[in-house]
All heavy atoms as a GROMACS GRO file, in nm:
protein
  568
    1MET      N    1   8.051   7.215  13.785
    1MET     CA    2   8.076   7.178  13.647
    1MET      C    3   7.941   7.151  13.581
    1MET      O    4   7.857   7.082  13.635
    1MET     CB    5   8.164   7.053  13.643
    1MET     CG    6   8.195   7.004  13.504
    1MET     SD    7   8.301   6.856  13.502
    1MET     CE    8   8.449   6.919  13.578
    2LYS      N    9   7.923   7.208  13.461
    2LYS     CA   10   7.799   7.186  13.386
    2LYS      C   11   7.833   7.111  13.258
    2LYS      O   12   7.917   7.155  13.180
    2LYS     CB   13   7.731   7.318  13.354
    2LYS     CG   14   7.600   7.296  13.280
    2LYS     CD   15   7.515   7.419  13.280
    2LYS     CE   16   7.387   7.385  13.208
    2LYS     NZ   17   7.272   7.446  13.265
    3ILE      N   18   7.767   6.998  13.238
    3ILE     CA   19   7.791   6.915  13.120
    3ILE      C   20   7.662   6.905  13.040
    3ILE      O   21   7.557   6.871  13.094
    3ILE     CB   22   7.838   6.773  13.160
    3ILE    CG1   23   7.966   6.782  13.244
    3ILE    CG2   24   7.859   6.688  13.034
    3ILE    CD1   25   8.012   6.650  13.299
    4LEU      N   26   7.670   6.937  12.911
    4LEU     CA   27   7.557   6.923  12.821
    4LEU      C   28   7.586   6.807  12.726
    4LEU      O   29   7.691   6.804  12.663
    4LEU     CB   30   7.537   7.051  12.739
    4LEU     CG   31   7.517   7.180  12.817
    4LEU    CD1   32   7.507   7.298  12.721
    4LEU    CD2   33   7.394   7.172  12.904
    5VAL      N   34   7.494   6.713  12.720
    5VAL     CA   35   7.503   6.604  12.624
    5VAL      C   36   7.396   6.634  12.519
    5VAL      O   37   7.278   6.639  12.550
    5VAL     CB   38   7.479   6.467  12.690
    5VAL    CG1   39   7.490   6.356  12.586
    5VAL    CG2   40   7.578   6.443  12.802
    6MET      N   41   7.440   6.657  12.396
    6MET     CA   42   7.350   6.703  12.291
    6MET      C   43   7.319   6.595  12.190
    6MET      O   44   7.410   6.526  12.143
    6MET     CB   45   7.411   6.823  12.221
    6MET     CG   46   7.441   6.936  12.314
    6MET     SD   47   7.516   7.073  12.230
    6MET     CE   48   7.507   7.195  12.359
    7GLY      N   49   7.191   6.581  12.157
    7GLY     CA   50   7.148   6.485  12.057
    7GLY      C   51   7.000   6.458  12.070
    7GLY      O   52   6.942   6.471  12.178
    8PRO      N   53   6.936   6.419  11.959
    8PRO     CA   54   6.792   6.400  11.957
    8PRO      C   55   6.743   6.271  12.023
    8PRO      O   56   6.624   6.255  12.045
    8PRO     CB   57   6.759   6.399  11.808
    8PRO     CG   58   6.883   6.344  11.745
    8PRO     CD   59   6.997   6.400  11.828
    9GLY      N   60   6.833   6.180  12.054
    9GLY     CA   61   6.791   6.055  12.115
    9GLY      C   62   6.830   5.932  12.034
    9GLY      O   63   6.781   5.823  12.059
   10CYS      N   64   6.917   5.950  11.938
   10CYS     CA   65   6.966   5.837  11.858
   10CYS      C   66   7.050   5.744  11.946
   10CYS      O   67   7.092   5.784  12.055
   10CYS     CB   68   7.048   5.888  11.740
   10CYS     SG   69   7.200   5.974  11.788
   11PRO      N   70   7.076   5.622  11.903
   11PRO     CA   71   7.155   5.529  11.986
   11PRO      C   72   7.291   5.584  12.028
   11PRO      O   73   7.332   5.568  12.142
   11PRO     CB   74   7.169   5.406  11.897
   11PRO     CG   75   7.047   5.408  11.809
   11PRO     CD   76   7.022   5.556  11.784
   12LYS      N   77   7.362   5.653  11.937
   12LYS     CA   78   7.493   5.709  11.972
   12LYS      C   79   7.478   5.821  12.076
   12LYS      O   80   7.564   5.838  12.162
   12LYS     CB   81   7.565   5.761  11.848
   12LYS     CG   82   7.621   5.651  11.761
   12LYS     CD   83   7.702   5.709  11.647
   12LYS     CE   84   7.755   5.598  11.558
   12LYS     NZ   85   7.831   5.650  11.445
   13CYS      N   86   7.369   5.896  12.066
   13CYS     CA   87   7.344   6.003  12.162
   13CYS      C   88   7.317   5.945  12.301
   13CYS      O   89   7.366   5.996  12.401
   13CYS     CB   90   7.226   6.090  12.117
   13CYS     SG   91   7.253   6.169  11.957
   14GLU      N   92   7.240   5.838  12.304
   14GLU     CA   93   7.211   5.771  12.431
   14GLU      C   94   7.339   5.713  12.491
   14GLU      O   95   7.361   5.719  12.611
   14GLU     CB   96   7.106   5.662  12.412
   14GLU     CG   97   6.970   5.713  12.364
   14GLU     CD   98   6.905   5.812  12.459
   14GLU    OE1   99   6.922   5.799  12.582
   14GLU    OE2  100   6.837   5.904  12.409
   15GLN      N  101   7.425   5.657  12.405
   15GLN     CA  102   7.552   5.602  12.451
   15GLN      C  103   7.641   5.713  12.508
   15GLN      O  104   7.707   5.695  12.610
   15GLN     CB  105   7.625   5.530  12.337
   15GLN     CG  106   7.758   5.469  12.378
   15GLN     CD  107   7.745   5.365  12.488
   15GLN    OE1  108   7.660   5.278  12.481
   15GLN    NE2  109   7.828   5.375  12.590
   16ALA      N  110   7.642   5.829  12.442
   16ALA     CA  111   7.722   5.942  12.490
   16ALA      C  112   7.677   5.983  12.630
   16ALA      O  113   7.760   6.004  12.720
   16ALA     CB  114   7.710   6.060  12.393
   17GLU      N  115   7.546   5.993  12.651
   17GLU     CA  116   7.494   6.031  12.782
   17GLU      C  117   7.531   5.927  12.888
   17GLU      O  118   7.576   5.961  12.997
   17GLU     CB  119   7.343   6.050  12.778
   17GLU     CG  120   7.286   6.092  12.912
   17GLU     CD  121   7.136   6.112  12.912
   17GLU    OE1  122   7.068   6.069  12.816
   17GLU    OE2  123   7.086   6.169  13.009
   18LYS      N  124   7.516   5.800  12.856
   18LYS     CA  125   7.549   5.693  12.949
   18LYS      C  126   7.697   5.697  12.987
   18LYS      O  127   7.733   5.687  13.104
   18LYS     CB  128   7.514   5.558  12.885
   18LYS     CG  129   7.542   5.438  12.972
   18LYS     CD  130   7.501   5.308  12.903
   18LYS     CE  131   7.528   5.190  12.993
   18LYS     NZ  132   7.611   5.090  12.937
   19THR      N  133   7.782   5.716  12.888
   19THR     CA  134   7.927   5.720  12.912
   19THR      C  135   7.964   5.839  13.000
   19THR      O  136   8.044   5.826  13.093
   19THR     CB  137   8.003   5.728  12.777
   19THR    OG1  138   7.970   5.611  12.700
   19THR    CG2  139   8.152   5.734  12.798
   20VAL      N  140   7.905   5.955  12.972
   20VAL     CA  141   7.933   6.074  13.053
   20VAL      C  142   7.891   6.050  13.198
   20VAL      O  143   7.966   6.080  13.291
   20VAL     CB  144   7.864   6.199  12.994
   20VAL    CG1  145   7.864   6.315  13.093
   20VAL    CG2  146   7.931   6.241  12.864
   21ARG      N  147   7.772   5.996  13.217
   21ARG     CA  148   7.723   5.971  13.354
   21ARG      C  149   7.813   5.871  13.428
   21ARG      O  150   7.845   5.889  13.545
   21ARG     CB  151   7.579   5.923  13.352
   21ARG     CG  152   7.482   6.033  13.311
   21ARG     CD  153   7.336   5.993  13.327
   21ARG     NE  154   7.249   6.099  13.280
   21ARG     CZ  155   7.219   6.208  13.348
   21ARG    NH1  156   7.269   6.227  13.468
   21ARG    NH2  157   7.138   6.300  13.297
   22GLU      N  158   7.858   5.766  13.359
   22GLU     CA  159   7.948   5.667  13.420
   22GLU      C  160   8.082   5.730  13.458
   22GLU      O  161   8.136   5.706  13.564
   22GLU     CB  162   7.969   5.550  13.326
   22GLU     CG  163   7.850   5.459  13.311
   22GLU     CD  164   7.869   5.350  13.206
   22GLU    OE1  165   7.975   5.345  13.140
   22GLU    OE2  166   7.775   5.270  13.189
   23ALA      N  167   8.136   5.814  13.368
   23ALA     CA  168   8.266   5.877  13.393
   23ALA      C  169   8.258   5.974  13.510
   23ALA      O  170   8.348   5.979  13.594
   23ALA     CB  171   8.315   5.949  13.267
   24VAL      N  172   8.150   6.051  13.518
   24VAL     CA  173   8.132   6.146  13.629
   24VAL      C  174   8.125   6.070  13.761
   24VAL      O  175   8.188   6.108  13.860
   24VAL     CB  176   8.007   6.234  13.606
   24VAL    CG1  177   7.968   6.308  13.734
   24VAL    CG2  178   8.032   6.333  13.493
   25ALA      N  179   8.049   5.961  13.763
   25ALA     CA  180   8.038   5.880  13.885
   25ALA      C  181   8.173   5.821  13.923
   25ALA      O  182   8.212   5.823  14.041
   25ALA     CB  183   7.935   5.769  13.864
   26GLU      N  184   8.246   5.771  13.824
   26GLU     CA  185   8.377   5.709  13.850
   26GLU      C  186   8.477   5.812  13.900
   26GLU      O  187   8.558   5.784  13.990
   26GLU     CB  188   8.429   5.644  13.722
   26GLU     CG  189   8.555   5.564  13.742
   26GLU     CD  190   8.597   5.488  13.616
   26GLU    OE1  191   8.512   5.418  13.558
   26GLU    OE2  192   8.714   5.501  13.576
   27ALA      N  193   8.474   5.933  13.845
   27ALA     CA  194   8.568   6.038  13.884
   27ALA      C  195   8.531   6.101  14.018
   27ALA      O  196   8.615   6.165  14.082
   27ALA     CB  197   8.573   6.146  13.776
   28GLY      N  198   8.405   6.085  14.059
   28GLY     CA  199   8.362   6.140  14.186
   28GLY      C  200   8.354   6.292  14.186
   28GLY      O  201   8.371   6.354  14.290
   29VAL      N  202   8.327   6.352  14.071
   29VAL     CA  203   8.318   6.498  14.062
   29VAL      C  204   8.172   6.543  14.069
   29VAL      O  205   8.081   6.467  14.036
   29VAL     CB  206   8.384   6.553  13.933
   29VAL    CG1  207   8.532   6.523  13.930
   29VAL    CG2  208   8.316   6.498  13.808
   30GLU      N  209   8.153   6.666  14.114
   30GLU     CA  210   8.020   6.727  14.115
   30GLU      C  211   7.992   6.781  13.976
   30GLU      O  212   8.071   6.862  13.924
   30GLU     CB  213   8.016   6.842  14.216
   30GLU     CG  214   8.010   6.798  14.359
   30GLU     CD  215   7.869   6.756  14.401
   30GLU    OE1  216   7.772   6.816  14.352
   30GLU    OE2  217   7.859   6.663  14.482
   31ALA      N  218   7.885   6.737  13.914
   31ALA     CA  219   7.853   6.784  13.780
   31ALA      C  220   7.702   6.784  13.759
   31ALA      O  221   7.633   6.692  13.802
   31ALA     CB  222   7.920   6.698  13.674
   32ASP      N  223   7.655   6.889  13.694
   32ASP     CA  224   7.515   6.898  13.653
   32ASP      C  225   7.512   6.851  13.507
   32ASP      O  226   7.568   6.917  13.420
   32ASP     CB  227   7.467   7.043  13.666
   32ASP     CG  228   7.326   7.064  13.615
   32ASP    OD1  229   7.247   6.966  13.614
   32ASP    OD2  230   7.294   7.176  13.574
   33ILE      N  231   7.450   6.735  13.483
   33ILE     CA  232   7.445   6.678  13.348
   33ILE      C  233   7.306   6.702  13.290
   33ILE      O  234   7.207   6.663  13.349
   33ILE     CB  235   7.476   6.528  13.350
   33ILE    CG1  236   7.614   6.503  13.412
   33ILE    CG2  237   7.469   6.471  13.208
   33ILE    CD1  238   7.642   6.357  13.442
   34GLU      N  239   7.304   6.770  13.175
   34GLU     CA  240   7.177   6.802  13.110
   34GLU      C  241   7.174   6.746  12.969
   34GLU      O  242   7.271   6.760  12.894
   34GLU     CB  243   7.161   6.955  13.105
   34GLU     CG  244   7.032   7.002  13.044
   34GLU     CD  245   7.024   7.155  13.038
   34GLU    OE1  246   7.092   7.222  13.117
   34GLU    OE2  247   6.952   7.204  12.952
   35LYS      N  248   7.064   6.683  12.934
   35LYS     CA  249   7.044   6.630  12.798
   35LYS      C  250   6.975   6.739  12.717
   35LYS      O  251   6.871   6.790  12.757
   35LYS     CB  252   6.958   6.503  12.805
   35LYS     CG  253   6.928   6.441  12.672
   35LYS     CD  254   7.045   6.368  12.615
   35LYS     CE  255   7.000   6.305  12.485
   35LYS     NZ  256   7.081   6.214  12.426
   36VAL      N  257   7.033   6.776  12.604
   36VAL     CA  258   6.977   6.880  12.518
   36VAL      C  259   6.933   6.814  12.387
   36VAL      O  260   7.016   6.761  12.313
   36VAL     CB  261   7.081   6.992  12.490
   36VAL    CG1  262   7.020   7.099  12.401
   36VAL    CG2  263   7.132   7.052  12.620
   37LYS      N  264   6.802   6.819  12.359
   37LYS     CA  265   6.748   6.756  12.238
   37LYS      C  266   6.704   6.858  12.134
   37LYS      O  267   6.685   6.822  12.019
   37LYS     CB  268   6.629   6.667  12.276
   37LYS     CG  269   6.669   6.547  12.358
   37LYS     CD  270   6.550   6.457  12.386
   37LYS     CE  271   6.594   6.333  12.462
   37LYS     NZ  272   6.486   6.238  12.478
   38ASP      N  273   6.686   6.984  12.173
   38ASP     CA  274   6.636   7.088  12.083
   38ASP      C  275   6.747   7.134  11.987
   38ASP      O  276   6.852   7.181  12.031
   38ASP     CB  277   6.585   7.207  12.165
   38ASP     CG  278   6.533   7.317  12.078
   38ASP    OD1  279   6.432   7.295  12.008
   38ASP    OD2  280   6.594   7.426  12.077
   39PHE      N  281   6.722   7.118  11.856
   39PHE     CA  282   6.825   7.149  11.757
   39PHE      C  283   6.864   7.297  11.757
   39PHE      O  284   6.980   7.330  11.732
   39PHE     CB  285   6.781   7.106  11.616
   39PHE     CG  286   6.797   6.959  11.593
   39PHE    CD1  287   6.687   6.878  11.577
   39PHE    CD2  288   6.923   6.901  11.588
   39PHE    CE1  289   6.701   6.741  11.557
   39PHE    CE2  290   6.939   6.765  11.568
   39PHE     CZ  291   6.827   6.685  11.552
   40GLN      N  292   6.771   7.386  11.786
   40GLN     CA  293   6.806   7.529  11.792
   40GLN      C  294   6.901   7.556  11.908
   40GLN      O  295   6.996   7.632  11.894
   40GLN     CB  296   6.680   7.615  11.803
   40GLN     CG  297   6.600   7.618  11.674
   40GLN     CD  298   6.480   7.710  11.681
   40GLN    OE1  299   6.424   7.731  11.789
   40GLN    NE2  300   6.439   7.762  11.567
   41GLU      N  301   6.875   7.494  12.020
   41GLU     CA  302   6.964   7.509  12.137
   41GLU      C  303   7.101   7.448  12.107
   41GLU      O  304   7.204   7.506  12.142
   41GLU     CB  305   6.901   7.443  12.260
   41GLU     CG  306   6.977   7.466  12.388
   41GLU     CD  307   6.985   7.611  12.431
   41GLU    OE1  308   6.891   7.689  12.404
   41GLU    OE2  309   7.088   7.647  12.491
   42ILE      N  310   7.102   7.334  12.042
   42ILE     CA  311   7.228   7.269  12.005
   42ILE      C  312   7.308   7.361  11.911
   42ILE      O  313   7.428   7.382  11.930
   42ILE     CB  314   7.202   7.132  11.940
   42ILE    CG1  315   7.145   7.034  12.044
   42ILE    CG2  316   7.328   7.075  11.876
   42ILE    CD1  317   7.092   6.903  11.987
   43ALA      N  318   7.241   7.418  11.812
   43ALA     CA  319   7.308   7.506  11.715
   43ALA      C  320   7.365   7.631  11.780
   43ALA      O  321   7.467   7.684  11.734
   43ALA     CB  322   7.211   7.544  11.604
   44LYS      N  323   7.305   7.679  11.889
   44LYS     CA  324   7.357   7.797  11.960
   44LYS      C  325   7.499   7.775  12.010
   44LYS      O  326   7.573   7.870  12.032
   44LYS     CB  327   7.266   7.833  12.078
   44LYS     CG  328   7.137   7.898  12.039
   44LYS     CD  329   7.056   7.930  12.165
   44LYS     CE  330   6.917   7.978  12.130
   44LYS     NZ  331   6.835   8.000  12.251
   45HIS      N  332   7.535   7.651  12.028
   45HIS     CA  333   7.669   7.616  12.075
   45HIS      C  334   7.765   7.592  11.958
   45HIS      O  335   7.879   7.550  11.979
   45HIS     CB  336   7.664   7.494  12.166
   45HIS     CG  337   7.596   7.519  12.296
   45HIS    ND1  338   7.659   7.569  12.406
   45HIS    CD2  339   7.465   7.504  12.332
   45HIS    CE1  340   7.573   7.583  12.504
   45HIS    NE2  341   7.454   7.544  12.462
   46GLY      N  342   7.718   7.615  11.836
   46GLY     CA  343   7.801   7.593  11.718
   46GLY      C  344   7.813   7.446  11.682
   46GLY      O  345   7.903   7.407  11.608
   47VAL      N  346   7.721   7.365  11.733
   47VAL     CA  347   7.724   7.222  11.708
   47VAL      C  348   7.622   7.188  11.600
   47VAL      O  349   7.506   7.223  11.611
   47VAL     CB  350   7.692   7.144  11.838
   47VAL    CG1  351   7.675   6.996  11.809
   47VAL    CG2  352   7.800   7.168  11.942
   48PHE      N  353   7.668   7.122  11.493
   48PHE     CA  354   7.579   7.088  11.383
   48PHE      C  355   7.579   6.939  11.350
   48PHE      O  356   7.528   6.897  11.248
   48PHE     CB  357   7.614   7.172  11.260
   48PHE     CG  358   7.592   7.318  11.285
   48PHE    CD1  359   7.698   7.402  11.317
   48PHE    CD2  360   7.465   7.373  11.282
   48PHE    CE1  361   7.679   7.536  11.344
   48PHE    CE2  362   7.443   7.508  11.308
   48PHE     CZ  363   7.551   7.589  11.339
   49ALA      N  364   7.640   6.859  11.439
   49ALA     CA  365   7.638   6.713  11.426
   49ALA      C  366   7.626   6.657  11.567
   49ALA      O  367   7.679   6.715  11.662
   49ALA     CB  368   7.765   6.662  11.359
   50THR      N  369   7.554   6.548  11.581
   50THR     CA  370   7.537   6.489  11.713
   50THR      C  371   7.582   6.343  11.710
   50THR      O  372   7.589   6.284  11.603
   50THR     CB  373   7.389   6.497  11.758
   50THR    OG1  374   7.308   6.427  11.663
   50THR    CG2  375   7.344   6.640  11.773
   51PRO      N  376   7.615   6.288  11.824
   51PRO     CA  377   7.610   6.348  11.956
   51PRO      C  378   7.723   6.449  11.977
   51PRO      O  379   7.822   6.448  11.903
   51PRO     CB  380   7.625   6.229  12.051
   51PRO     CG  381   7.700   6.127  11.972
   51PRO     CD  382   7.658   6.148  11.829
   52ALA      N  383   7.707   6.531  12.078
   52ALA     CA  384   7.810   6.628  12.116
   52ALA      C  385   7.810   6.640  12.268
   52ALA      O  386   7.708   6.619  12.332
   52ALA     CB  387   7.783   6.763  12.052
   53VAL      N  388   7.927   6.672  12.322
   53VAL     CA  389   7.940   6.693  12.466
   53VAL      C  390   8.005   6.830  12.487
   53VAL      O  391   8.108   6.860  12.426
   53VAL     CB  392   8.026   6.582  12.532
   53VAL    CG1  393   8.046   6.610  12.681
   53VAL    CG2  394   7.961   6.445  12.513
   54VAL      N  395   7.943   6.910  12.573
   54VAL     CA  396   7.994   7.043  12.607
   54VAL      C  397   8.014   7.046  12.758
   54VAL      O  398   7.924   7.012  12.834
   54VAL     CB  399   7.894   7.153  12.564
   54VAL    CG1  400   7.944   7.290  12.605
   54VAL    CG2  401   7.869   7.148  12.414
   55ILE      N  402   8.135   7.084  12.800
   55ILE     CA  403   8.165   7.094  12.943
   55ILE      C  404   8.201   7.238  12.974
   55ILE      O  405   8.296   7.294  12.917
   55ILE     CB  406   8.280   6.999  12.983
   55ILE    CG1  407   8.240   6.854  12.955
   55ILE    CG2  408   8.315   7.019  13.131
   55ILE    CD1  409   8.347   6.752  12.987
   56ASP      N  410   8.124   7.299  13.064
   56ASP     CA  411   8.143   7.438  13.105
   56ASP      C  412   8.158   7.531  12.985
   56ASP      O  413   8.248   7.615  12.980
   56ASP     CB  414   8.263   7.451  13.199
   56ASP     CG  415   8.235   7.387  13.336
   56ASP    OD1  416   8.117   7.375  13.374
   56ASP    OD2  417   8.332   7.347  13.403
   57GLY      N  418   8.072   7.512  12.884
   57GLY     CA  419   8.070   7.599  12.767
   57GLY      C  420   8.170   7.564  12.658
   57GLY      O  421   8.169   7.625  12.553
   58GLU      N  422   8.256   7.466  12.682
   58GLU     CA  423   8.357   7.427  12.583
   58GLU      C  424   8.315   7.297  12.514
   58GLU      O  425   8.295   7.195  12.581
   58GLU     CB  426   8.493   7.408  12.651
   58GLU     CG  427   8.604   7.378  12.553
   58GLU     CD  428   8.740   7.362  12.623
   58GLU    OE1  429   8.757   7.410  12.736
   58GLU    OE2  430   8.828   7.299  12.561
   59VAL      N  431   8.304   7.302  12.382
   59VAL     CA  432   8.267   7.184  12.305
   59VAL      C  433   8.384   7.086  12.307
   59VAL      O  434   8.495   7.120  12.267
   59VAL     CB  435   8.229   7.221  12.159
   59VAL    CG1  436   8.195   7.094  12.080
   59VAL    CG2  437   8.112   7.318  12.157
   60LYS      N  438   8.359   6.965  12.354
   60LYS     CA  439   8.465   6.864  12.366
   60LYS      C  440   8.464   6.762  12.254
   60LYS      O  441   8.570   6.713  12.215
   60LYS     CB  442   8.453   6.792  12.501
   60LYS     CG  443   8.476   6.881  12.621
   60LYS     CD  444   8.618   6.931  12.625
   60LYS     CE  445   8.650   7.002  12.754
   60LYS     NZ  446   8.791   7.046  12.758
   61VAL      N  447   8.347   6.725  12.205
   61VAL     CA  448   8.338   6.626  12.098
   61VAL      C  449   8.209   6.650  12.019
   61VAL      O  450   8.108   6.690  12.075
   61VAL     CB  451   8.344   6.482  12.152
   61VAL    CG1  452   8.222   6.447  12.232
   61VAL    CG2  453   8.364   6.380  12.041
   62VAL      N  454   8.218   6.628  11.888
   62VAL     CA  455   8.103   6.645  11.800
   62VAL      C  456   8.100   6.529  11.701
   62VAL      O  457   8.203   6.492  11.645
   62VAL     CB  458   8.111   6.778  11.720
   62VAL    CG1  459   7.998   6.788  11.620
   62VAL    CG2  460   8.110   6.897  11.813
   63GLY      N  461   7.982   6.471  11.683
   63GLY     CA  462   7.963   6.369  11.580
   63GLY      C  463   7.997   6.227  11.618
   63GLY      O  464   7.988   6.137  11.536
   64LYS      N  465   8.035   6.205  11.746
   64LYS     CA  466   8.061   6.069  11.790
   64LYS      C  467   8.043   6.060  11.941
   64LYS      O  468   8.054   6.162  12.011
   64LYS     CB  469   8.201   6.022  11.752
   64LYS     CG  470   8.314   6.085  11.830
   64LYS     CD  471   8.448   6.027  11.789
   64LYS     CE  472   8.560   6.072  11.880
   64LYS     NZ  473   8.583   5.988  11.996
   65ALA      N  474   8.015   5.941  11.987
   65ALA     CA  475   8.006   5.918  12.131
   65ALA      C  476   8.149   5.903  12.185
   65ALA      O  477   8.227   5.825  12.132
   65ALA     CB  478   7.924   5.793  12.160
   66PRO      N  479   8.184   5.980  12.288
   66PRO     CA  480   8.320   5.970  12.342
   66PRO      C  481   8.339   5.841  12.422
   66PRO      O  482   8.242   5.781  12.470
   66PRO     CB  483   8.328   6.092  12.433
   66PRO     CG  484   8.188   6.113  12.479
   66PRO     CD  485   8.102   6.075  12.360
   67SER      N  486   8.464   5.802  12.437
   67SER     CA  487   8.495   5.688  12.524
   67SER      C  488   8.497   5.737  12.669
   67SER      O  489   8.512   5.858  12.695
   67SER     CB  490   8.632   5.629  12.489
   67SER     OG  491   8.734   5.721  12.525
   68LYS      N  492   8.484   5.644  12.762
   68LYS     CA  493   8.490   5.683  12.903
   68LYS      C  494   8.627   5.743  12.935
   68LYS      O  495   8.637   5.840  13.010
   68LYS     CB  496   8.463   5.563  12.994
   68LYS     CG  497   8.447   5.606  13.140
   68LYS     CD  498   8.442   5.492  13.238
   68LYS     CE  499   8.324   5.404  13.222
   68LYS     NZ  500   8.317   5.301  13.329
   69LYS      N  501   8.732   5.690  12.874
   69LYS     CA  502   8.868   5.742  12.897
   69LYS      C  503   8.877   5.889  12.854
   69LYS      O  504   8.937   5.971  12.923
   69LYS     CB  505   8.968   5.656  12.819
   69LYS     CG  506   9.112   5.695  12.843
   69LYS     CD  507   9.207   5.602  12.767
   69LYS     CE  508   9.350   5.646  12.787
   69LYS     NZ  509   9.443   5.561  12.713
   70GLU      N  510   8.817   5.923  12.739
   70GLU     CA  511   8.817   6.062  12.693
   70GLU      C  512   8.745   6.152  12.793
   70GLU      O  513   8.796   6.258  12.831
   70GLU     CB  514   8.746   6.074  12.557
   70GLU     CG  515   8.824   6.020  12.441
   70GLU     CD  516   8.744   6.026  12.311
   70GLU    OE1  517   8.635   5.964  12.305
   70GLU    OE2  518   8.790   6.092  12.218
   71VAL      N  519   8.628   6.109  12.838
   71VAL     CA  520   8.550   6.190  12.930
   71VAL      C  521   8.623   6.209  13.062
   71VAL      O  522   8.630   6.320  13.117
   71VAL     CB  523   8.409   6.130  12.954
   71VAL    CG1  524   8.331   6.214  13.054
   71VAL    CG2  525   8.332   6.120  12.823
   72LEU      N  526   8.683   6.103  13.113
   72LEU     CA  527   8.760   6.114  13.237
   72LEU      C  528   8.874   6.216  13.223
   72LEU      O  529   8.900   6.292  13.316
   72LEU     CB  530   8.816   5.976  13.279
   72LEU     CG  531   8.714   5.878  13.334
   72LEU    CD1  532   8.775   5.739  13.345
   72LEU    CD2  533   8.659   5.924  13.467
   73GLY      N  534   8.937   6.220  13.107
   73GLY     CA  535   9.043   6.319  13.082
   73GLY      C  536   8.988   6.461  13.085
   73GLY      O  537   9.055   6.554  13.133
   74TRP      N  538   8.868   6.481  13.034
   74TRP     CA  539   8.808   6.615  13.032
   74TRP      C  540   8.765   6.660  13.171
   74TRP      O  541   8.758   6.780  13.198
   74TRP     CB  542   8.684   6.617  12.942
   74TRP     CG  543   8.711   6.581  12.800
   74TRP    CD1  544   8.828   6.597  12.730
   74TRP    CD2  545   8.619   6.521  12.708
   74TRP    NE1  546   8.814   6.550  12.603
   74TRP    CE2  547   8.686   6.503  12.586
   74TRP    CE3  548   8.487   6.480  12.720
   74TRP    CZ2  549   8.625   6.447  12.476
   74TRP    CZ3  550   8.426   6.424  12.609
   74TRP    CH2  551   8.494   6.409  12.489
   75LEU      N  552   8.736   6.567  13.259
   75LEU     CA  553   8.687   6.601  13.393
   75LEU      C  554   8.796   6.648  13.487
   75LEU      O  555   8.768   6.701  13.593
   75LEU     CB  556   8.612   6.481  13.454
   75LEU     CG  557   8.489   6.435  13.379
   75LEU    CD1  558   8.432   6.310  13.445
   75LEU    CD2  559   8.384   6.544  13.371
   76LYS      N  560   8.921   6.630  13.449
   76LYS     CA  561   9.034   6.667  13.535
   76LYS      C  562   9.064   6.814  13.526
   76LYS      O  563   9.044   6.879  13.431
   76LYS     CB  564   9.158   6.586  13.500
   76LYS     CG  565   9.138   6.440  13.531
   76LYS     CD  566   9.258   6.359  13.496
   76LYS     CE  567   9.232   6.214  13.532
   76LYS     NZ  568   9.338   6.125  13.503
   0.00000   0.00000   0.00000
């Protein structure tokens, strides 16, 4: 599983990354988590607001930090 956490480093972006990492650890799944800060790379995914989370190429959330419960649901 490949997870991209997108955002330039704002507080909500940092929270999104922290939440994703906690959810992956709690779920016990194998995942490659990558932080993407480059706006051109972010735009390639059709994302124009941050933070955003992309799992295996599918955009899951844009413009807000997800809750741990949301992320756990996506990991199943």
